[in-house]
Structures are given as C-alpha cells and as structure tokens.
C-alpha positions, 0 to 999 in steps of 0.5 A: 694701156696695151695689154702688151706692156704688161708682157716680159720682154724677152732677151734679143737673139744673138746675132749670127756670125755670118762669116762661117754660112754659105750663100745658100744658106744666107739666101734661106735666111733672108727668105725667113726673116721676110717670112717673119716681117711679113707675119708681123706687119699682118699682126700690126694690120690686125692689132690697128684695125682691132684699136681702131674699132675699139676706138668708134665704139667709145666714141659713140 
C-alpha cells in the first residue's frame, strides 16, 4: 500500500471559463500548467527511483 493512498483525496479545482480570458492570459496559463506537469513528472521519477531502490533492497 502506498502512503499516498492514506491521504485525503482533494477535490478537483473548478475549470476556468476560457471564454472570459485574454489570449495573453491563456498563454501564461499554459506555461503555468506545463511547469506544473514538469514538476509532477519529476516527482514521479523520484518516487519510481525510490521504489526501485526499495525493491532491490528487499530482493536480497
């Protein structure tokens, strides 16, 4: 069991109404989302590395 499974689930934020947002603001929003995606991918990579290390440790 992963410890993340024990944490309370957060509700998803409401979607932005994109009709009311300027082109410049939309471009900034995309950049923010891409930065967050990169951050999450790094976290996943770190967790997979830790899991792999643990698997190797307990195999011996």
